[in-house]
N, C-alpha and C positions, 0 to 999 in steps of 0.2 A: 874588585868590580864584580857584581852580580853575574852568575853564569847565565848565557844567553838561552832563551827558549829554543829548543831545536824543532824544525819542522822539515820532515821528510816528504818530497813531493815524487810520487811513483807515477811515471808516465812514458808514453810513447810519442814520437814525433809525428805518426800518422793517426793520432787520436784528437778530433777537433775539440773535444769537451776539455782535453788537457790545455790547449792553447787559451781557451776562453776562461779557464779557471786560473791560469798562470798569471793573466794580466792584473786582475783585481787583487790577488794575493801579494804580489809585488808592491802594489799600492799600498795595501793594508800594513805592510811590515815597515814602511819608510819611517825612520825616526825611532824604531823600537829596537829592543835588545833581543833580536831574533836571529837564528842562524838557519839558512835554507840549504838542506842536501837534496841533489836531484838524483834519483834512483831510477836507472833504466828500467824498461819493461818492454819486451818484444811481443806485440799482438800475434805475430806470425814469425815463429822460429824457423829457420832453415833445418830440414828441408821440406818442411810442411808446405802444401800448395797455397800459393797467394791468391788472394781474392779480387774480383773486379767490383770495385765499390762504384765505379762511374755509371755502368749499366745497371744499376739497382734502384728500381722505381720506390721500393718500400723504404730504402735508406734515405733516397732523395727526399720523399715526402715526410719522413720522421725529423730529418735534419732542418727541412724547411720550418717546421712547426717549432722545434725546440731550439734551433741554434741561430737561425737568420735575424729574430729579434734582438737576442743578446748581442750579435755581431754588430748590429745597427747601433745598440746603446753604447757599445765600446769602440766604435769607430773603426771596424777592421772589415775589409771587403774579402772574405773568405770564399773560395770555390767549394761549394758543398754539393756533391764531392768534386775534388780536382780531377782533371783528365789525364791521369797518370794510370795506365793500364797494363799489368794488374798493380794492386798497391804494393809499394816497395817493402823488401826487407828493410829493417833498420839496423842491423848489427853493424855494418860499416860506418854508419853516420854516428853511432854511439861510440865506436872506437876513436873516430875523429873528435868527439867531445873530450875524451880523456887527454888526447894531444893538446887539445886547445886550452883545457884546463892547467895543464902544466905551463902553458905559455901566459897564464893569467888572462886568457880570452874566452874562458869557459861560458860565462853567461852571454856574451854577445853571439858566440857561435850557436849556442843553445836556441837562443831566440830566432836566429836566422834560419834554422833547420825547420822550424814550424811555418815560417813565413815562406820559405823557399818551396815548400809542399803545398800548403793551402792557399797561397796567394799567387805565386809564380808558376804553379803546377810543374815543378820541377821534380825529376826522379831522384830522389835522395837516397836511392840505393845503388845508384851508378857511380863508380868511383871518380870518374872524369868530372861529374857534377860537383860532386863532394871537393875536389881538388880546387875547382873553380870558386866555390863558395868559401873554402878555407882562405883562398887568396884574397877574397873581398874582405874578409875581417881582419887582414893583415898578418896572416899566418905564411910561413915559408912553404910555399906550395909544393915544391919538390921533396922537401924533407917530410911534409905531411904524406904525400903519396907513398914515400918510401916506407914510412911507419905503417900504413894501411896494408900495402902489399906484402910487407915481412910479417904482419899479423902481431905486433908487437903488444898490442892491447887485446887480442882475440880471447885470450883465457880470463883477463880481468873482466871483459863484458859478459862472458858466459857465466862466471861466478856470480856477477851482479844480477843478472836475471834468475839465476837459480836461487839466489837469497831472496829476492823479491817473492817468488813464486812458492818456495818451499818454507823459508824461515818466517817471512812477513804473512804469508798466505794470502797473497794478492791475486784476485781473479778478474778485477775490473780496473780500469784507469779512466781518469786519475784516482788514485787512492792517496789521501794526504794525512800524515801523522802530524799532529799539531802536539808537542810533547809526547805523551803516551796516549793520546786521544785519536781516534781513527775516523776520517771522514771519508766514505766511499761515494765517488762521483763527484760531479762539480758543483762548487759554490761560485756564483758569478757576480757578486756584489762585494765591492770593498767593505762595506759596512757589515755585512754578514761575517766576513772574515775577521774583522776587528772583534766582534762580539765572541767568536769562537777562540780567538787568541786570549781574549781577557778571561774567558771561561777555563781555558787550558792552564793559564796562569794560576787560577783558583782550584785547579784540578776537580772541575765540576761539570763535565757535560759527557753524554753518551755517544755511542757511534752515529753518525750522521749519513744518510743515504741521499744520492741524487743521480742525475744523469751521468752515464759513463760508457766505456767501451771494453768488450772482452773479445775473445778470439772468434767468436760468432758474429760480432757486429757491435752497433752502438745504439744505446737507448736507455 
């Protein structure tokens, strides 16, 4: 069997452009010989000061112009921005992802983290919230809590973020590697991803830029 095309999706759960890029990407790869790796990226690493995105009129205006039309097209009712003040750290949420992945529930957990924050306006930096969400996807809630409290996946998460920032030279999310080709920022239509995947299979496209988030904001 031919080796699958590898796609690395570098993202953070509190980046709205990551969610609206993830949905059409998953549609574009259906039935294709493609393997997706989710690479964690923390927009705000502890102990850096967390930001208040909710009371940010510039951000609200920008997201209204760039994201609201896309969300309507995709059929998702995101709160832009969600009323979670300040914006959560995501280290614990990603540590939970490793636990879920080991239980073969990584994909459903991944999807729920975005939706819990952007649709339900839950603080996904709070361990009690994460435990409740883990229970919702069918994980052992107490074992999940124990793994997070003991820091079983802490070093793994720190290494993953360091790899993204230092080795992959990621400065904004989403950043998507389709094979060896780099897409910086979101692509929001299935058809566009299909074209990029086809071009990657032919090894024939340059770096693409679009809307994304960095440590200072999204745009």
